[in-house]
C-alpha positions in Angstrom: 120.1 156.8 46.8 117.3 154.7 45.6 113.9 155.5 47.1 112.3 152.5 48.7 108.6 151.7 48.6 106.7 151.7 51.9 106.4 147.9 51.6 110.1 147.5 51.1 110.9 149.8 54.0 108.7 147.8 56.2 110.2 144.5 55.0 113.7 145.8 55.8 112.6 147.3 59.1 111.0 144.0 60.2 114.1 142.1 59.2 116.4 144.5 61.1 114.3 144.6 64.3 113.8 140.8 64.3 117.6 140.4 64.1 118.1 142.8 67.0 115.4 141.1 69.0 116.8 137.7 68.4 120.4 138.8 69.2 119.1 140.4 72.4 117.4 137.2 73.5 120.5 135.2 72.8 122.6 137.7 74.9 120.1 137.5 77.8 120.1 133.7 77.6 123.9 133.5 77.6 124.3 135.8 80.6 121.3 134.9 82.7 120.1 131.5 81.4 116.5 130.5 81.1 115.5 132.6 84.1 116.4 135.8 82.2 114.1 134.7 79.3 111.3 133.8 81.7 111.5 137.4 83.1 111.1 138.8 79.5 108.2 136.3 78.8 106.4 137.4 82.0 106.8 141.1 81.0 105.4 140.4 77.6 102.4 138.5 79.1 101.6 141.3 81.5 101.9 143.9 78.8 99.6 142.1 76.4 97.1 141.3 79.1 96.8 145.1 79.6 96.6 145.7 75.9 93.9 143.1 75.2 91.0 145.6 75.4 92.6 147.9 72.9 93.4 145.0 70.6 89.8 143.9 70.8 88.8 147.4 69.6 91.3 147.2 66.7 89.8 144.0 65.4 86.2 145.1 66.1 85.3 142.4 68.6 83.7 142.6 72.0 83.2 138.9 72.8 85.3 137.4 75.6 86.2 134.2 73.7 89.1 132.3 72.1 87.5 133.2 68.7 88.3 136.8 69.5 91.8 135.9 70.6 92.2 134.1 67.3 91.2 137.3 65.4 93.8 139.3 67.4 96.5 136.8 66.6 95.6 136.9 62.9 95.7 140.7 63.1 99.2 140.7 64.6 100.4 137.9 62.4 99.4 139.9 59.3 101.6 142.8 60.5 104.6 140.5 60.9 104.0 138.7 57.6 103.2 135.4 59.3 100.9 133.0 57.4 98.9 130.2 58.9 95.5 128.7 59.5 93.3 127.9 62.5 92.7 124.1 62.6 90.4 124.4 65.6 88.5 127.1 67.4 86.1 126.0 70.2 85.0 127.7 73.4 87.8 125.9 75.3 90.6 125.3 72.7 92.1 126.9 69.7 94.9 125.6 67.5 96.8 127.4 64.8 99.4 126.1 62.4 101.7 128.8 61.1 103.6 127.8 58.0 105.4 131.0 57.0 107.2 133.4 59.2 109.7 135.9 57.7 111.2 136.8 61.0 111.7 133.3 62.5 115.1 132.8 61.0 116.5 135.5 63.3 115.1 133.9 66.5 116.3 131.4 69.1 113.7 128.7 69.8 112.6 130.3 73.1 111.4 133.4 71.2 108.4 131.4 70.0 108.0 128.6 72.6 108.4 130.9 75.6 108.2 134.6 74.8 105.6 134.7 72.0 103.6 132.0 73.7 103.5 134.1 76.9 102.6 137.2 74.8 99.6 135.3 73.3 98.7 134.0 76.8 98.5 137.5 78.0 96.2 138.5 75.2 94.0 135.4 76.0 93.9 136.3 79.7 92.9 139.9 78.9 90.3 139.0 76.4 88.6 136.1 78.2 89.1 137.3 81.7 90.2 133.7 82.6 93.5 133.9 84.5 94.0 130.1 83.9 94.0 130.2 80.1 97.2 128.8 78.7 99.1 129.1 75.5 101.9 126.8 74.4 103.9 126.3 71.2 105.1 122.7 71.1 106.4 123.2 67.5 108.3 126.2 66.2 110.1 127.2 63.0 113.2 128.4 64.9 113.4 124.9 66.5 113.5 123.3 63.0 110.0 121.9 63.1 109.0 123.5 59.8 105.9 125.2 61.3 104.7 126.8 64.5 101.9 125.2 66.4 100.0 127.5 68.7 97.7 125.9 71.3 95.4 128.0 73.5 93.4 126.1 76.2 90.9 127.4 78.7 91.4 125.9 82.2 88.5 125.7 84.5 
């Protein structure tokens, strides 16, 4: 058997896990509808809100700001192979356009627009301490938009 490089192993692992995750979301949606997906999204949000402090340590940031949230998202995007650019980062709003995502082809639209958006919202709540911060993804690669648009907004 051919020995795979660590990079190739990760590439194949990422592809397999994203396929399984996408299939799982499709199965939940088919059986339980959107409500089932909302339960998953809520769990992801709560998990990442709790993980926010550790993520801040991993990226070397202490500031409770959307700029710190942006660094964490860049950190996680790099792990998944996602490429994009922040178009706006202010104290009250941050917008990122992601143009390349090697795992998106395996996902239903709700993976990004609901689950990943909730996941990032949890990070933002944990980092900023603002329970009203919101994340939405009006554009997503799985929806055929050609890119993902992440919008984080601080509510007062």
